[in-house]
C-alpha positions in Angstrom: 109.0 42.0 102.4 105.4 43.3 102.1 106.1 46.1 104.5 109.4 46.9 102.7 107.6 47.1 99.4 105.0 49.5 100.9 107.6 51.7 102.4 109.7 51.7 99.2 106.8 52.7 97.1 106.0 55.5 99.5 109.5 56.8 100.1 111.1 56.1 96.7 114.1 54.3 98.1 114.4 50.8 99.7 117.0 51.6 102.3 115.0 53.6 104.8 112.5 50.8 105.0 115.2 48.2 105.7 116.8 50.4 108.3 113.5 51.0 110.1 112.8 47.3 110.4 116.4 46.5 111.5 116.2 49.2 114.1 113.0 47.9 115.5 114.2 44.3 115.6 117.5 45.3 117.3 116.1 48.0 119.7 116.9 46.0 122.8 120.6 45.9 122.1 122.2 48.3 119.5 119.2 49.2 117.4 119.8 52.9 117.5 123.3 52.4 116.0 121.9 50.7 112.9 122.9 53.0 109.9 124.8 55.3 112.2 126.8 57.8 110.0 125.7 56.1 106.7 123.4 57.3 104.0 121.1 55.5 101.5 123.7 55.6 98.8 126.4 54.1 101.0 124.4 51.0 101.5 123.2 50.7 97.9 126.7 51.3 96.4 128.4 48.9 98.7 125.8 46.2 98.0 126.2 46.8 94.3 130.0 46.3 94.6 129.5 43.1 96.5 127.2 41.9 93.8 129.7 42.9 91.1 132.4 41.0 92.9 130.3 37.8 92.7 129.2 38.4 89.2 132.7 39.0 87.9 133.7 35.6 89.2 130.9 34.0 87.2 131.9 35.9 84.1 135.6 35.1 84.5 134.8 31.4 85.0 132.8 31.3 81.8 135.6 33.1 79.9 138.1 30.5 81.2 136.0 27.7 79.9 135.6 29.5 76.6 139.3 30.0 76.4 139.8 26.2 76.9 137.4 25.5 74.1 139.1 27.9 71.8 142.6 26.6 72.7 141.4 23.0 71.8 140.1 24.2 68.4 143.3 26.2 67.8 145.5 23.2 68.6 143.5 20.7 66.6 143.3 22.9 63.5 146.6 24.7 63.8 147.3 23.9 60.1 143.8 23.2 58.7 143.6 25.6 55.7 140.5 27.8 55.5 139.9 30.7 53.2 140.5 34.1 54.8 137.9 36.6 53.9 138.1 40.4 53.3 135.0 42.5 52.7 133.1 39.1 52.6 135.2 38.1 49.6 137.7 35.3 49.5 141.2 36.7 50.2 144.0 34.2 50.9 144.2 31.0 52.9 144.7 31.1 56.7 144.1 28.3 59.1 141.0 27.6 61.2 143.3 27.3 64.2 144.6 30.8 63.4 141.0 32.1 63.4 140.3 30.5 66.8 143.6 31.6 68.3 142.8 35.2 67.3 139.6 35.1 69.2 141.4 33.3 72.1 143.9 36.2 72.3 141.0 38.6 72.8 139.4 36.4 75.5 142.7 36.3 77.4 142.8 40.1 77.3 139.3 40.3 78.7 140.4 38.1 81.6 143.3 40.5 82.2 140.9 43.4 82.2 138.7 41.8 84.8 141.8 41.1 87.0 142.9 44.8 86.6 139.6 46.4 87.2 138.9 44.6 90.5 141.4 46.8 92.3 139.5 49.9 91.1 136.0 48.6 91.5 135.9 46.5 94.6 135.9 49.5 96.9 133.4 50.1 99.6 131.2 53.2 100.1 130.6 54.7 103.6 130.7 58.4 103.6 127.5 59.9 104.9 125.2 62.6 103.5 127.6 64.5 101.3 130.6 62.2 101.5 132.5 63.9 104.3 131.6 61.5 107.2 130.7 64.6 109.3 128.1 62.6 111.2 130.9 60.6 112.9 132.6 62.8 115.5 135.4 60.3 116.3 137.1 57.5 114.5 135.4 58.2 111.2 138.1 56.9 108.9 138.9 54.0 111.2 135.2 53.0 111.2 135.2 53.2 107.4 138.3 51.1 107.2 136.9 48.5 109.6 133.7 48.2 107.6 135.5 47.7 104.3 137.9 45.2 105.9 135.0 43.1 107.2 133.4 43.1 103.8 136.6 42.3 102.0 136.6 45.5 100.1 139.2 48.2 99.7 138.8 51.5 101.6 138.0 54.4 99.3 140.4 57.4 99.2 137.4 59.7 99.1 133.7 59.3 98.6 132.6 58.3 95.1 128.8 59.0 95.3 128.8 61.0 92.1 132.1 59.8 90.6 130.9 56.7 88.7 133.9 55.8 86.5 134.3 52.6 88.4 130.8 51.4 87.6 131.1 52.6 84.0 134.3 50.7 83.7 132.5 47.5 84.6 129.9 48.2 81.9 132.7 49.0 79.4 134.4 45.7 80.1 131.1 43.8 79.8 130.6 45.6 76.5 134.0 44.6 75.2 133.5 41.0 76.2 130.2 41.1 74.5 131.8 42.4 71.3 134.2 39.5 71.2 131.3 37.0 71.7 129.4 38.8 69.0 132.4 38.3 66.7 132.3 34.6 67.4 128.5 34.4 66.7 128.8 36.4 63.4 131.6 34.2 62.0 129.7 31.0 63.0 126.5 32.3 61.4 128.4 33.1 58.2 130.3 29.9 58.1 127.1 27.9 58.7 125.4 29.2 55.5 124.4 26.4 53.3 126.7 27.6 50.5 129.6 27.7 52.9 129.0 24.9 55.5 132.5 25.1 57.0 131.3 24.8 60.6 128.0 24.0 62.4 126.7 24.6 65.9 126.5 21.5 68.0 123.6 19.2 66.9 120.8 18.5 69.3 117.6 17.0 68.1 115.1 19.7 67.2 117.4 22.6 68.1 117.3 25.4 65.5 114.5 23.7 63.5 112.2 25.8 61.4 108.4 25.7 61.9 107.9 25.4 58.1 111.1 24.1 56.5 112.2 20.6 57.9 115.6 20.8 56.3 116.8 23.9 58.1 119.4 23.9 60.9 119.5 27.5 62.2 122.4 29.0 64.1 120.1 29.5 67.1 122.8 29.9 69.8 124.7 32.5 67.7 121.5 34.4 67.1 120.8 34.7 70.8 124.5 35.7 71.4 124.1 38.5 68.8 120.9 39.8 70.3 122.1 39.8 73.9 125.4 41.5 73.4 123.8 44.2 71.3 121.8 45.3 74.3 124.8 44.9 76.6 126.7 47.5 74.5 123.7 49.9 74.8 123.8 49.4 78.5 127.5 50.2 78.6 126.7 53.5 76.9 124.0 54.1 79.5 126.5 53.7 82.3 128.6 56.3 80.6 125.6 58.6 80.8 125.3 57.8 84.5 128.7 59.3 85.1 127.3 62.8 84.4 126.1 63.3 87.9 125.3 66.6 89.6 127.3 67.9 92.7 127.8 65.5 95.6 124.6 63.5 95.4 122.8 63.2 92.0 119.3 63.6 90.8 118.6 60.7 88.5 121.8 59.5 86.8 122.5 57.1 89.7 119.2 55.3 89.1 120.3 54.5 85.5 122.7 52.0 87.1 119.9 50.3 88.9 118.2 49.5 85.6 121.0 48.6 83.3 123.8 47.1 85.4 121.9 44.0 86.5 120.5 43.4 83.1 123.9 43.8 81.4 125.3 41.1 83.6 122.3 38.8 83.0 122.4 39.3 79.3 126.1 38.7 79.2 125.7 35.6 81.3 123.3 34.2 78.6 125.7 35.2 75.8 128.6 33.5 77.6 126.6 30.3 78.1 125.6 30.1 74.5 129.2 30.9 73.3 130.6 28.2 75.5 128.1 25.7 74.2 128.7 26.6 70.6 132.5 26.4 70.9 132.7 23.3 73.0 130.6 21.3 70.5 131.5 23.1 67.3 131.4 20.8 64.2 134.3 21.6 61.9 134.3 20.4 58.3 137.9 20.6 57.0 136.8 19.1 53.6 134.3 21.9 53.1 137.0 24.4 54.0 139.3 23.0 51.3 136.4 22.8 48.8 135.7 26.5 49.3 139.3 27.4 48.8 139.3 25.7 45.5 136.0 27.3 44.3 137.9 29.9 42.3 140.3 27.4 40.6 143.4 29.0 42.0 142.4 32.7 41.9 142.7 33.0 45.7 146.4 32.1 45.4 147.2 35.0 43.0 149.1 36.8 45.7 151.3 33.8 46.2 152.0 33.6 42.5 152.7 37.4 42.4 155.2 37.1 45.2 156.8 34.0 43.6 157.2 35.8 40.3 158.4 39.1 42.0 162.1 38.1 42.2 162.1 37.3 38.5 160.0 40.1 36.9 159.5 42.6 39.7 156.6 42.6 42.2 154.6 45.5 40.6 154.9 44.1 37.1 154.0 40.6 38.4 150.9 42.2 40.1 149.6 43.7 36.9 150.3 40.6 34.9 148.6 38.2 37.3 145.7 40.7 37.7 145.1 40.5 34.0 145.3 36.7 33.9 142.9 36.5 36.8 140.4 38.6 34.8 140.9 36.3 31.8 140.5 33.2 33.9 137.2 34.5 35.2 136.0 35.5 31.8 136.9 32.2 30.1 136.1 30.1 33.2 139.4 28.2 33.0 141.9 27.3 35.8 144.4 30.1 36.5 147.4 27.7 36.3 146.7 27.0 32.6 147.0 30.7 31.8 150.0 31.1 34.0 151.9 28.2 32.6 151.1 29.3 29.0 152.2 32.8 29.4 155.7 33.4 27.9 156.8 36.0 30.4 156.1 33.5 33.2 157.1 30.2 31.6 160.6 31.4 30.9 161.2 31.9 34.6 159.2 29.2 36.3 157.8 25.8 35.2 154.4 24.3 35.8 155.5 22.3 38.8 156.7 25.5 40.5 153.4 27.2 39.7 151.5 24.2 41.2 153.5 24.6 44.4 152.8 28.4 44.5 149.1 27.6 44.0 148.9 25.0 46.8 147.1 26.7 49.8 149.1 24.6 52.3 152.3 26.4 51.1 150.9 29.8 51.7 149.7 29.8 55.3 152.4 32.3 56.4 153.1 32.3 60.1 149.6 31.0 61.0 151.0 28.0 63.0 153.6 30.2 64.8 151.0 32.7 65.8 148.7 29.9 67.1 151.6 28.6 69.2 152.3 32.1 70.6 148.7 32.5 71.7 148.6 29.1 73.3 151.9 29.8 75.1 150.4 33.1 76.4 147.4 31.1 77.7 149.8 28.7 79.5 151.7 31.6 81.1 148.4 33.1 82.3 147.5 29.8 84.0 
């Protein structure tokens, strides 16, 4: 290794140093045939693909575990009401199972992407100086096929020395996976806020503690997920830059991959580990979820009331009427139902009991449960 380092620093590439030592150690037998017909990039690219193959297995295994954790949460909280949020404002109720199933659907798509890209990416490279295999006078394509078969890789249709869409696709998929993990971390961070307190990362003594504030319980796993996947996305963009390669062998773009591809996998591995830990041990507070729905004394159910009144007074008129009553409820700090029940244009059509049913979050969850079931069924089909 010391000699290899010395030669690499002198030459600028590691392959010639490896070939020289292999040649010398095998000289009594077939040493002169070491590296016959190949070039530096053939060896590096093929080794990279072999590493990608192993790394994708690790990524997919973690995604499978994360999918299991999400499915468990979706199943357990299929009909647990939680406020849906739009522009960080309370919108209408959904269910926590619905939130988890939505993320699960993305994770399942990522697993599909990994399965699909393997065919395009797990391809060997053995093509010689400019990709034509001119250095092999006989059996060039058969030699290439035999090498790829021995390594368990597909044989390329043509050299891909400076056609790097396959490597860029790997980076893009890593970036997409990271985006979903970032979505998880952001929602957990927001839901862990003291004023919200709907979920918490798993508790371990001392984890997430502050150096100055003993009461704090920081979303430390989610913070690391967010940081890691942000850099993964930047690396995915760098791999797109590496596609802009000159002629048949490039001058620099290829080396971008050496820097960012290993780091992208390492960072994503860390984000996957933290995401799995967060989801497998997530603490869900259904009472806090219900309390937050009730913070506005019924205002978040205004759409349900509007739709309930629509058949009687028209949807648009109902919208404007309920809008005005919502503003009045806010100004006077009174429950919305009191204003609804007292309004003559409403009371002549629906009584207070009907309004109470319209204002019950459990009665306005839409198709949340059905959609959860559909995602869980998709997961079962995938297995």
